[in-house]
Backbone as a chain_set.jsonl record, in Angstrom:
{"seq": "MSSQPDTDSALLTREDIVGQLQSCGLKPTDQRVRVAEILMQAPTHMTAEQILSAVRQSGDRVSKATVYNTLKILADAGLVRQIHLDPERSVYDSTRTSHHHFHDLETGELQDIRPEEIEFSRFPSLPEGMEAEAIEVVVRLRKKR", "coords": {"N": [[0.862, -1.155, 0.0], [0.696, 2.1, -0.882], [1.462, 5.6, -0.616], [0.544, 8.851, -1.665], [2.533, 11.806, -1.841], [2.048, 14.286, 0.691], [0.849, 16.93, 2.861], [2.249, 16.666, 5.366], [4.813, 15.532, 4.802], [7.469, 15.47, 5.5], [10.586, 13.885, 5.925], [11.305, 11.741, 8.594], [13.795, 11.302, 11.063], [15.46, 8.672, 12.918], [15.984, 9.699, 15.446], [14.095, 11.765, 15.56], [11.764, 10.235, 15.647], [12.108, 8.779, 18.026], [12.002, 10.956, 19.771], [9.334, 11.799, 19.333], [7.925, 9.585, 20.306], [8.711, 9.67, 23.004], [7.67, 12.189, 23.695], [5.027, 11.61, 23.786], [4.865, 10.151, 26.015], [5.704, 7.55, 25.759], [7.759, 4.691, 26.113], [10.74, 4.383, 24.387], [11.45, 1.605, 23.254], [13.7, -0.729, 21.63], [12.383, -2.432, 19.752], [9.887, -1.156, 19.494], [10.654, 1.337, 18.487], [11.743, 0.492, 16.054], [9.506, -0.557, 14.656], [7.962, 1.774, 14.554], [9.697, 3.389, 13.046], [9.64, 2.184, 10.494], [7.044, 2.704, 9.703], [6.732, 5.478, 10.117], [8.816, 7.031, 9.031], [8.503, 8.126, 6.496], [5.707, 9.377, 4.613], [3.221, 6.921, 4.395], [1.118, 4.041, 3.772], [0.416, 1.143, 5.431], [-0.179, -2.319, 6.105], [-0.396, -4.291, 9.122], [0.823, -6.745, 8.681], [2.509, -6.157, 6.501], [4.28, -4.396, 7.745], [5.395, -6.079, 9.701], [6.706, -7.888, 7.99], [8.566, -6.135, 6.776], [10.124, -5.393, 9.0], [11.252, -7.853, 9.684], [12.617, -8.445, 7.297], [14.643, -6.617, 7.438], [16.321, -7.788, 9.158], [15.834, -7.651, 11.841], [14.482, -9.076, 14.812], [11.213, -9.727, 15.693], [8.069, -10.224, 17.212], [4.814, -11.122, 15.957], [2.762, -10.323, 17.668], [4.019, -8.234, 19.045], [4.284, -6.323, 17.021], [1.555, -5.771, 16.4], [0.681, -4.867, 18.955], [2.342, -2.63, 19.271], [1.484, -1.029, 17.127], [-1.126, -0.488, 17.947], [-0.597, 1.011, 20.264], [0.783, 3.2, 19.104], [-1.265, 4.252, 17.489], [-3.218, 4.852, 19.429], [-1.862, 6.862, 20.75], [-1.925, 8.802, 18.87], [0.043, 9.01, 16.968], [0.043, 7.632, 14.591], [-2.495, 6.841, 12.169], [-5.23, 4.622, 12.271], [-6.828, 2.933, 9.767], [-9.801, 1.503, 9.023], [-10.46, -0.703, 6.675], [-12.13, -2.796, 6.047], [-14.091, -5.193, 7.932], [-12.117, -7.05, 8.628], [-9.634, -6.042, 8.057], [-7.134, -3.676, 8.543], [-5.358, -0.664, 7.887], [-2.421, 1.151, 8.491], [-1.676, 4.522, 8.779], [0.75, 6.904, 8.259], [0.456, 9.598, 7.979], [-0.687, 12.24, 9.751], [-2.225, 14.508, 9.602], [-5.465, 15.822, 8.793], [-7.148, 14.057, 6.291], [-8.388, 12.271, 3.39], [-9.161, 9.188, 1.576], [-8.567, 7.358, -1.495], [-9.366, 4.07, -2.294], [-8.153, 1.414, -3.925], [-9.791, -1.318, -4.906], [-8.938, -3.583, -6.247], [-6.083, -3.688, -6.156], [-5.565, -2.978, -3.56], [-4.282, -0.679, -2.887], [-3.877, 2.492, -1.3], [-4.574, 5.909, -1.764], [-3.873, 9.237, -0.922], [-6.273, 11.827, -0.358], [-6.595, 15.206, -0.407], [-8.094, 17.273, 2.121], [-9.412, 19.584, 1.179], [-10.283, 18.839, -1.294], [-12.662, 17.574, -1.113], [-16.035, 18.257, -0.621], [-18.7, 18.933, 1.536], [-22.171, 19.157, 1.35], [-24.235, 18.83, 3.066], [-24.752, 17.811, 6.452], [-25.558, 15.27, 8.698], [-27.834, 15.586, 11.497], [-26.474, 15.326, 14.703], [-26.593, 12.808, 17.276], [-28.124, 13.669, 20.398], [-26.072, 15.29, 22.761], [-23.708, 14.495, 21.642], [-20.685, 14.999, 19.721], [-19.021, 15.552, 16.615], [-16.009, 13.965, 16.103], [-14.267, 13.384, 14.051], [-14.139, 13.202, 10.472], [-13.846, 10.802, 8.119], [-13.299, 9.931, 4.913], [-13.488, 7.265, 2.696], [-13.062, 6.446, -0.511], [-14.027, 3.909, -2.442], [-12.606, 2.213, -5.145], [-13.021, 0.758, -8.4], [-12.145, -0.807, -11.504], [-13.594, 0.472, -14.516], [-16.317, -1.165, -16.118]], "CA": [[0.0, 0.0, 0.0], [1.559, 3.267, -0.935], [0.82, 6.881, -0.363], [0.989, 9.995, -2.435], [3.054, 12.819, -0.941], [1.056, 15.225, 1.168], [1.294, 18.103, 3.588], [3.264, 16.452, 6.387], [5.637, 14.506, 4.196], [8.869, 15.605, 5.872], [11.179, 12.631, 6.355], [11.665, 11.736, 10.002], [14.954, 10.498, 11.436], [15.266, 7.807, 14.091], [15.954, 10.576, 16.615], [12.779, 12.42, 15.545], [10.76, 9.25, 16.046], [12.311, 8.56, 19.464], [11.479, 12.156, 20.428], [7.872, 11.786, 19.281], [7.472, 8.557, 21.248], [8.913, 10.188, 24.359], [6.753, 13.313, 23.95], [3.705, 11.024, 24.065], [4.98, 9.351, 27.233], [5.959, 6.15, 25.402], [9.145, 4.255, 26.237], [11.233, 4.026, 23.049], [12.179, 0.336, 23.197], [14.266, -0.982, 20.294], [11.371, -2.98, 18.845], [8.878, -0.125, 19.283], [11.258, 2.336, 17.589], [11.905, -0.109, 14.721], [8.172, -0.588, 14.032], [7.601, 3.169, 14.28], [10.552, 3.868, 11.953], [9.156, 1.664, 9.21], [5.781, 3.352, 9.366], [6.694, 6.93, 10.279], [9.922, 7.771, 8.42], [7.979, 8.851, 5.329], [4.269, 9.091, 4.481], [2.924, 5.612, 3.818], [-0.004, 3.252, 4.285], [0.88, -0.238, 5.506], [-0.872, -3.232, 7.004], [0.477, -4.848, 10.159], [1.615, -7.814, 8.063], [3.574, -5.526, 5.717], [5.248, -3.859, 8.697], [6.083, -7.242, 10.248], [7.599, -8.369, 6.944], [9.654, -5.164, 6.612], [11.007, -5.498, 10.168], [11.999, -9.111, 9.573], [13.536, -8.344, 6.151], [15.788, -5.8, 7.834], [17.149, -8.609, 10.032], [15.407, -7.524, 13.23], [13.553, -10.103, 15.288], [10.057, -9.148, 16.374], [6.905, -11.104, 17.123], [3.592, -10.553, 15.39], [2.055, -9.654, 18.763], [4.704, -6.966, 19.324], [3.923, -5.379, 15.96], [0.161, -5.366, 16.615], [0.614, -4.076, 20.179], [3.0, -1.346, 19.003], [0.596, -0.244, 16.261], [-2.239, 0.0, 18.789], [-0.034, 2.067, 21.116], [1.049, 4.369, 18.252], [-2.561, 4.82, 17.082], [-3.838, 5.433, 20.628], [-1.113, 8.082, 21.073], [-2.12, 9.768, 17.791], [1.235, 9.101, 16.12], [-0.385, 7.097, 13.298], [-3.952, 6.664, 12.087], [-5.676, 3.299, 11.859], [-7.931, 3.029, 8.815], [-10.496, 0.218, 8.918], [-10.942, -0.847, 5.295], [-13.249, -3.716, 6.158], [-14.056, -5.735, 9.299], [-10.968, -7.898, 8.902], [-8.38, -5.472, 7.58], [-6.808, -2.288, 8.851], [-4.12, -0.119, 7.357], [-1.91, 2.202, 9.352], [-1.323, 5.68, 7.967], [1.685, 7.75, 8.988], [0.069, 11.001, 7.83], [-1.599, 12.52, 10.858], [-3.127, 15.613, 9.304], [-6.758, 15.398, 8.266], [-7.219, 13.778, 4.859], [-9.262, 11.165, 3.013], [-8.461, 8.195, 0.766], [-9.06, 6.482, -2.543], [-8.952, 2.7, -2.024], [-8.259, 0.562, -5.106], [-10.238, -2.62, -4.416], [-8.189, -4.65, -6.908], [-4.691, -3.746, -5.699], [-5.479, -2.663, -2.137], [-3.536, 0.567, -2.702], [-4.549, 3.697, -0.831], [-4.005, 7.189, -2.184], [-4.419, 10.322, -0.125], [-7.091, 12.897, -0.93], [-6.521, 16.38, 0.476], [-9.429, 17.62, 2.623], [-10.054, 20.619, 0.361], [-10.786, 18.241, -2.528], [-13.993, 17.035, -0.838], [-16.912, 19.281, -0.063], [-19.968, 18.398, 2.019], [-23.25, 20.138, 1.266], [-25.086, 18.624, 4.239], [-24.222, 16.928, 7.482], [-26.726, 14.866, 9.492], [-27.896, 16.006, 12.9], [-25.815, 14.352, 15.574], [-27.383, 12.445, 18.461], [-28.003, 14.628, 21.485], [-24.935, 15.111, 23.647], [-22.544, 13.996, 20.9], [-20.046, 15.897, 18.774], [-18.207, 14.834, 15.631], [-14.574, 14.049, 16.364], [-13.545, 13.348, 12.778], [-14.813, 12.656, 9.295], [-12.87, 10.133, 7.275], [-13.947, 9.415, 3.721], [-12.741, 6.303, 1.886], [-13.744, 6.232, -1.788], [-13.59, 2.611, -2.967], [-12.516, 2.272, -6.604], [-12.828, -0.445, -9.22], [-12.032, -0.478, -12.923], [-14.853, 0.53, -15.247], [-16.624, -2.414, -16.857]], "C": [[0.907, 1.215, 0.0], [0.749, 4.522, -0.743], [1.354, 7.907, -1.33], [1.534, 11.019, -1.457], [1.958, 13.792, -0.526], [1.681, 16.237, 2.103], [2.284, 17.825, 4.698], [4.195, 15.334, 5.962], [7.118, 14.636, 4.534], [9.386, 14.254, 6.371], [11.614, 12.748, 7.81], [12.883, 10.853, 10.224], [14.588, 9.614, 12.614], [15.145, 8.663, 15.352], [14.622, 11.318, 16.708], [11.709, 11.482, 16.091], [10.878, 8.945, 17.535], [11.738, 9.742, 20.241], [9.958, 12.19, 20.444], [7.299, 10.739, 20.232], [7.565, 9.085, 22.679], [7.943, 11.324, 24.677], [5.33, 12.835, 24.214], [3.733, 10.146, 25.305], [5.237, 7.879, 26.968], [7.445, 5.837, 25.539], [9.644, 3.811, 24.863], [12.095, 2.758, 23.06], [12.676, 0.119, 21.774], [13.204, -1.466, 19.314], [10.304, -1.942, 18.523], [9.403, 0.929, 18.297], [11.369, 1.756, 16.184], [10.57, -0.155, 13.974], [7.757, 0.83, 13.649], [8.412, 3.726, 13.119], [10.005, 3.446, 10.592], [7.91, 2.413, 8.767], [5.884, 4.868, 9.3], [7.803, 7.7, 9.566], [9.475, 8.605, 7.227], [6.495, 8.513, 5.219], [4.022, 7.764, 3.77], [1.65, 5.049, 4.427], [0.472, 1.803, 4.285], [-0.02, -1.044, 6.43], [0.119, -3.717, 8.059], [1.374, -5.938, 9.573], [2.765, -7.243, 7.228], [4.669, -4.968, 6.625], [6.067, -4.995, 9.308], [7.109, -7.772, 9.247], [8.803, -7.435, 6.769], [10.633, -5.225, 7.78], [11.872, -6.745, 10.038], [12.988, -9.089, 8.415], [14.775, -7.533, 6.499], [16.706, -6.559, 8.795], [16.781, -8.525, 11.492], [14.419, -8.639, 13.566], [12.439, -9.414, 16.056], [8.891, -10.108, 16.195], [5.738, -10.354, 16.483], [2.831, -9.768, 16.462], [2.687, -8.304, 19.085], [4.346, -5.922, 18.282], [2.495, -4.876, 16.181], [0.018, -4.483, 17.863], [1.223, -2.686, 19.972], [2.115, -0.472, 18.135], [-0.582, 0.309, 17.048], [-1.761, 1.155, 19.66], [0.205, 3.338, 20.303], [-0.25, 5.05, 17.833], [-3.247, 5.494, 18.269], [-3.168, 6.755, 21.015], [-1.279, 9.155, 19.996], [-0.915, 9.933, 16.885], [1.007, 8.522, 14.73], [-1.907, 6.997, 13.336], [-4.245, 5.245, 11.645], [-6.897, 3.49, 10.971], [-8.535, 1.64, 8.672], [-11.084, 0.119, 7.512], [-12.114, -1.802, 5.211], [-13.135, -4.372, 7.534], [-12.805, -6.546, 9.633], [-9.634, -7.286, 8.507], [-8.258, -4.0, 7.919], [-5.493, -1.932, 8.184], [-3.71, 1.009, 8.291], [-1.303, 3.291, 8.483], [-0.428, 6.593, 8.79], [1.367, 9.238, 8.862], [-1.003, 11.32, 8.854], [-2.538, 13.683, 10.589], [-4.402, 15.067, 8.672], [-6.676, 15.197, 6.753], [-8.101, 12.554, 4.639], [-8.496, 10.24, 2.079], [-9.283, 7.675, -0.409], [-8.53, 5.097, -2.18], [-9.223, 1.862, -3.267], [-8.576, -0.85, -4.624], [-9.463, -3.78, -5.035], [-6.784, -4.795, -6.326], [-4.545, -3.539, -4.19], [-4.788, -1.343, -1.858], [-4.439, 1.689, -2.195], [-3.811, 4.905, -1.373], [-4.68, 8.275, -1.38], [-5.237, 11.289, -0.97], [-7.008, 14.057, 0.06], [-7.929, 16.789, 0.901], [-10.145, 18.652, 1.76], [-10.594, 20.083, -0.964], [-12.18, 17.626, -2.345], [-14.811, 18.127, -0.165], [-18.224, 18.63, 0.341], [-21.022, 19.493, 1.923], [-24.203, 20.012, 2.452], [-24.371, 17.694, 5.2], [-25.403, 16.538, 8.366], [-26.668, 15.442, 10.897], [-27.276, 14.908, 13.745], [-26.732, 14.005, 16.738], [-27.108, 13.439, 19.596], [-26.831, 14.272, 22.397], [-23.677, 14.618, 22.962], [-21.988, 15.099, 20.02], [-19.204, 15.067, 17.818], [-16.738, 15.047, 15.967], [-13.797, 14.125, 15.059], [-14.474, 12.84, 11.694], [-13.72, 12.063, 8.428], [-13.606, 9.49, 6.111], [-12.993, 8.459, 3.017], [-13.584, 6.051, 0.645], [-13.182, 4.943, -2.373], [-13.692, 2.622, -4.488], [-12.432, 0.89, -7.218], [-12.744, 0.005, -10.662], [-13.412, -0.435, -13.558], [-15.066, -0.745, -16.021], [-17.135, -2.091, -18.214]], "O": [[1.805, 1.314, 0.835], [-0.482, 4.502, -0.711], [2.505, 7.827, -1.76], [1.042, 11.1, -0.332], [1.049, 14.085, -1.304], [2.902, 16.387, 2.138], [3.119, 18.688, 4.97], [4.351, 14.33, 6.656], [7.946, 13.971, 3.91], [8.714, 13.567, 7.139], [12.222, 13.743, 8.205], [12.989, 9.776, 9.638], [13.537, 9.785, 13.231], [14.313, 8.393, 16.217], [14.078, 11.485, 17.8], [10.861, 11.879, 16.89], [9.868, 8.86, 18.234], [11.064, 9.553, 21.254], [9.354, 12.567, 21.449], [6.29, 10.988, 20.891], [6.623, 8.964, 23.463], [7.447, 11.417, 25.8], [4.522, 13.56, 24.794], [2.751, 9.473, 25.618], [5.017, 7.043, 27.845], [8.29, 6.632, 25.128], [9.029, 2.946, 24.238], [13.313, 2.825, 22.897], [12.149, 0.702, 20.827], [13.125, -0.981, 18.185], [9.859, -1.861, 17.378], [8.687, 1.356, 17.391], [11.111, 2.465, 15.211], [10.512, 0.173, 12.789], [7.259, 1.059, 12.547], [7.875, 4.461, 12.291], [9.92, 4.249, 9.663], [7.747, 2.717, 7.585], [5.187, 5.49, 8.499], [7.734, 8.927, 9.503], [10.021, 9.681, 6.983], [6.071, 7.459, 5.691], [4.546, 7.519, 2.684], [1.171, 5.52, 5.458], [0.888, 1.29, 3.246], [-0.554, -0.523, 7.409], [1.33, -3.567, 7.898], [2.548, -6.039, 9.929], [3.871, -7.784, 7.244], [5.853, -5.061, 6.302], [7.288, -4.89, 9.421], [8.246, -8.068, 9.614], [9.934, -7.902, 6.631], [11.842, -5.12, 7.577], [13.082, -6.695, 10.257], [14.08, -9.648, 8.525], [15.84, -7.742, 5.917], [17.746, -6.041, 9.2], [17.348, -9.247, 12.312], [13.636, -9.08, 12.725], [12.693, -8.616, 16.958], [8.747, -10.731, 15.143], [5.691, -9.124, 16.475], [2.318, -8.681, 16.195], [1.979, -7.337, 19.366], [4.128, -4.759, 18.62], [2.259, -3.668, 16.15], [-0.682, -3.47, 17.832], [0.68, -1.688, 20.445], [2.008, 0.728, 18.389], [-0.991, 1.45, 16.837], [-2.45, 2.168, 19.778], [-0.13, 4.434, 20.755], [-0.333, 6.279, 17.82], [-3.796, 6.587, 18.129], [-3.82, 7.656, 21.542], [-0.832, 10.287, 20.176], [-0.849, 10.889, 16.112], [1.709, 8.888, 13.787], [-2.522, 7.062, 14.4], [-3.586, 4.72, 10.748], [-7.874, 4.126, 11.366], [-7.856, 0.706, 8.246], [-12.078, 0.773, 7.197], [-13.002, -1.622, 4.377], [-12.158, -4.124, 8.241], [-12.473, -6.709, 10.807], [-8.602, -7.948, 8.611], [-9.142, -3.194, 7.63], [-4.637, -2.786, 7.951], [-4.556, 1.732, 8.817], [-0.52, 3.019, 7.572], [-0.798, 7.01, 9.887], [1.955, 10.055, 9.572], [-2.091, 10.745, 8.832], [-3.547, 13.831, 11.278], [-4.406, 13.982, 8.089], [-6.193, 16.067, 6.028], [-8.506, 11.887, 5.591], [-7.317, 10.469, 1.81], [-10.507, 7.563, -0.34], [-7.368, 4.962, -1.797], [-10.377, 1.626, -3.625], [-7.735, -1.504, -4.008], [-9.34, -4.841, -4.423], [-6.347, -5.909, -6.036], [-3.516, -3.886, -3.611], [-4.712, -0.924, -0.703], [-5.594, 1.818, -2.599], [-2.582, 4.924, -1.436], [-5.893, 8.253, -1.174], [-4.932, 11.535, -2.137], [-7.323, 13.893, 1.239], [-8.867, 16.664, 0.112], [-11.367, 18.597, 1.625], [-11.291, 20.801, -1.681], [-12.803, 17.205, -3.32], [-14.339, 18.822, 0.734], [-18.798, 17.859, -0.427], [-20.796, 20.621, 2.361], [-24.896, 20.967, 2.802], [-23.51, 16.903, 4.814], [-26.183, 17.409, 8.749], [-25.595, 15.745, 11.417], [-27.519, 13.72, 13.531], [-27.56, 14.822, 17.14], [-26.005, 13.972, 19.725], [-26.629, 13.111, 22.754], [-22.677, 14.348, 23.627], [-22.706, 16.014, 19.618], [-18.728, 13.992, 18.182], [-16.283, 16.183, 16.098], [-12.797, 14.836, 14.961], [-15.457, 12.148, 11.959], [-12.775, 12.755, 8.049], [-14.44, 8.605, 6.307], [-11.835, 8.794, 2.77], [-14.686, 5.51, 0.733], [-12.013, 4.881, -2.753], [-14.723, 2.991, -5.051], [-11.851, -0.03, -6.642], [-13.223, 1.086, -11.006], [-14.298, -1.206, -13.19], [-14.115, -1.343, -16.524], [-17.449, -2.996, -18.987]]}, "num_chains": 1, "name": "protein.A"}
């Protein structure tokens, strides 16, 4: 899954990532930093399995559980976004600024859509006592028939 460059596409160094983990109160363990590096060094969209594969290809040893736990911690801290594409598949997005996505159903690729490219003419009334925290649009694409 790849990403198109967007507004917070500055490349992050290992030191930047360690600093971001620490600023969120997270202990920068070697495995946690390695998982974060793969996902956060440059804008990207990756599944947990892709991240696990990338960590292992680099020669580092990490369990599947560690990758999933680290991704949950990073998402809970707001360092990455978890995008639920369907009930059984999530993708982790290193771009934290508000944006939307095109999702190619054939290839699984996600492409970023800048927020100003989507306009809403109406918004439903929210249930009493609730407020909207975020709006995330995923436009699912397939080839024309």
